[in-house]
C-alpha positions as CSV (number, residue, x, y, z in Angstrom):
1,M,12.7,253.0,57.9
2,I,9.7,253.4,55.7
3,S,6.5,251.8,56.9
4,P,5.1,249.4,54.3
5,F,1.5,250.5,55.1
6,P,0.0,253.9,55.7
7,V,-0.3,254.8,59.4
8,S,-3.5,256.2,60.8
9,P,-3.3,259.8,62.0
10,S,-4.6,258.6,65.4
11,G,-1.6,256.2,65.8
12,G,-3.6,253.0,65.3
13,K,-5.5,253.2,68.6
14,P,-8.6,250.9,69.0
15,G,-11.7,252.5,67.5
16,A,-9.7,255.0,65.5
17,P,-10.6,255.6,61.8
18,P,-8.7,253.6,59.2
19,P,-5.7,255.2,57.5
20,P,-6.2,257.2,54.3
21,L,-6.2,255.3,51.1
22,R,-3.9,257.6,49.2
23,Y,-1.9,260.5,50.3
24,G,-3.5,263.4,48.6
25,S,-6.4,262.0,46.4
26,G,-8.2,259.6,48.7
27,K,-9.0,257.3,45.7
28,A,-6.5,254.4,45.7
29,P,-3.7,252.8,47.8
30,A,-0.4,254.6,47.4
31,Q,1.6,252.7,44.9
32,S,4.8,253.9,46.4
33,R,3.8,252.5,49.8
34,T,3.0,248.9,48.9
35,L,4.9,246.1,50.7
36,T,6.4,244.9,47.4
37,R,7.6,248.3,46.5
38,V,9.1,248.9,50.0
39,L,10.9,245.6,50.1
40,G,12.2,246.1,46.5
41,L,13.6,249.5,47.5
42,Q,15.4,247.8,50.4
43,G,16.9,245.2,48.1
44,I,14.9,242.4,49.5
45,G,12.6,241.8,46.6
46,P,9.1,240.3,46.5
47,L,8.3,237.7,49.1
48,D,7.7,234.9,46.5
49,G,10.8,235.7,44.5
50,A,8.8,236.6,41.4
51,P,9.1,240.0,39.7
52,P,6.6,242.7,40.8
53,R,3.2,242.2,39.1
54,T,1.4,244.9,37.2
55,P,-2.0,245.6,38.9
56,G,-4.9,244.0,37.1
57,R,-2.8,241.5,35.1
58,R,-2.6,237.8,35.9
59,S,0.8,236.1,36.0
60,T,1.3,233.0,33.9
61,Q,4.6,232.3,35.5
62,I,5.1,229.0,37.4
63,S,6.6,229.3,40.8
64,R,8.7,226.4,42.0
65,S,8.3,224.8,45.4
66,P,9.2,221.4,47.0
67,D,5.8,220.2,46.0
68,S,5.7,220.5,42.2
69,N,1.9,220.9,42.1
70,R,1.8,223.9,44.5
71,G,2.2,227.3,43.1
72,V,1.3,226.2,39.6
73,N,-0.9,228.8,37.9
74,I,-4.5,227.4,37.2
75,M,-4.1,228.2,33.5
76,T,-0.9,226.1,33.4
77,K,-2.5,223.1,35.2
78,A,-5.3,223.0,32.7
79,M,-2.8,222.5,29.9
80,I,-1.2,219.4,31.5
81,P,-3.2,216.3,30.6
82,P,-4.1,214.1,33.6
83,S,-2.0,211.0,34.3
84,E,-3.6,207.7,34.4
85,L,-2.4,204.1,34.8
86,W,-1.0,202.6,31.6
87,I,-0.1,199.0,30.9
88,G,1.9,197.5,28.0
89,L,4.2,194.7,27.0
90,V,7.8,195.9,26.8
91,E,10.7,194.2,25.1
92,M,14.1,194.9,26.6
93,K,17.6,193.9,25.6
94,P,20.6,193.9,27.9
95,L,23.5,196.4,27.4
96,D,25.9,193.5,28.2
97,R,24.4,190.3,26.7
98,K,27.0,187.9,28.2
99,A,26.5,189.2,31.7
100,Y,22.7,189.0,31.4
101,G,22.8,185.5,29.9
102,A,20.0,186.0,27.4
103,A,19.3,188.0,24.2
104,G,16.4,189.9,25.8
105,A,13.2,189.7,27.7
106,F,9.5,190.7,27.6
107,T,7.6,192.0,30.6
108,N,4.4,193.8,31.5
109,V,5.0,197.4,32.7
110,L,2.4,199.3,34.7
111,T,3.0,203.0,35.3
112,W,1.3,206.5,35.4
113,A,1.5,208.3,32.1
114,C,-0.5,210.8,30.0
115,D,0.2,209.2,26.6
116,L,2.2,206.5,24.7
117,E,5.4,208.6,24.7
118,G,5.1,209.1,28.4
119,F,4.6,205.4,28.9
120,R,7.7,204.6,26.8
121,R,9.8,207.1,28.7
122,K,8.9,205.4,32.0
123,A,9.7,202.0,30.5
124,E,13.1,203.4,29.4
125,I,13.7,204.6,33.0
126,I,13.1,201.1,34.4
127,A,15.1,199.4,31.6
128,D,18.1,201.8,32.3
129,S,18.0,200.9,36.0
130,L,18.3,197.2,35.0
131,C,21.2,197.9,32.5
132,M,18.9,197.2,29.6
133,Y,17.3,199.3,26.8
134,V,13.8,199.2,25.4
135,T,13.5,197.9,21.8
136,E,9.7,197.7,21.5
137,V,6.5,198.5,23.2
138,E,3.4,196.5,22.3
139,G,-0.2,197.1,23.3
140,A,0.4,200.0,25.5
141,E,-2.9,201.6,26.6
142,P,-4.6,203.1,29.6
143,L,-5.5,200.3,32.1
144,T,-9.1,201.4,32.0
145,E,-9.3,200.5,28.3
146,R,-7.7,197.1,28.9
147,L,-10.1,196.3,31.7
148,K,-13.1,197.1,29.4
149,R,-12.0,194.3,27.1
150,S,-10.5,191.6,29.3
151,T,-9.8,190.6,32.8
152,I,-6.3,190.9,34.3
153,T,-4.1,188.3,35.7
154,E,-3.3,187.9,39.4
155,E,0.2,189.3,38.7
156,V,-1.1,192.4,37.0
157,D,-3.7,192.9,39.8
158,D,-0.8,192.8,42.3
159,M,1.1,195.4,40.2
160,L,-2.1,197.5,40.2
161,L,-2.3,197.5,44.0
162,R,1.3,198.6,44.3
163,A,1.0,201.4,41.6
164,E,-2.4,203.0,42.2
165,S,-1.4,204.8,45.4
166,N,2.1,205.9,44.1
167,P,2.1,208.4,41.2
168,N,5.8,207.8,40.7
169,A,5.5,204.0,40.4
170,I,7.0,202.1,37.5
171,I,6.1,198.4,38.1
172,Y,7.2,195.5,36.0
173,G,6.1,191.9,36.1
174,T,7.9,188.6,35.4
175,F,10.7,188.8,32.9
176,H,10.2,186.2,30.1
177,R,13.7,185.8,28.8
178,Y,14.7,184.5,25.4
179,P,18.1,183.0,24.7
180,F,18.8,184.2,21.2
181,D,17.6,186.7,18.5
182,E,15.6,185.3,15.7
183,A,17.1,185.8,12.3
């Protein structure tokens, strides 16, 4: 078996000098003796599953882990806009109008999003879970903008308390149903 690191001529005894940097030149670590190279020769591959890196170059590849924020390159994180709480009035219509008993409903939705499109996608997720679809989104904006102009109701305040500690939250308020479509 090949040792992944150069071994000191003294056998690694306490107080012994460190191993040579490169076999022959004494200038740089031996490229053929690096851990990545040795493991690759043995068919194991790099420890993180990524291809071997060229010395002096930064990788822009995103590594995947159970926690989606871990292992993300700093450059990639900077490109993702930060999420914030958004609120908006969403009109939904049922997929099966007879089973629902109304033509549709309006409700406030509060969720984490980066922009209007992200807010709408989250509203569509909650509508789909209720066997409905989103027909219109009105007044969607970051909650901070809404708070600058007006106070919030007790219901929205309760929604805020539930959503602010959960980045995956999609909270909706009271459904205000309407029985028929206007002509």
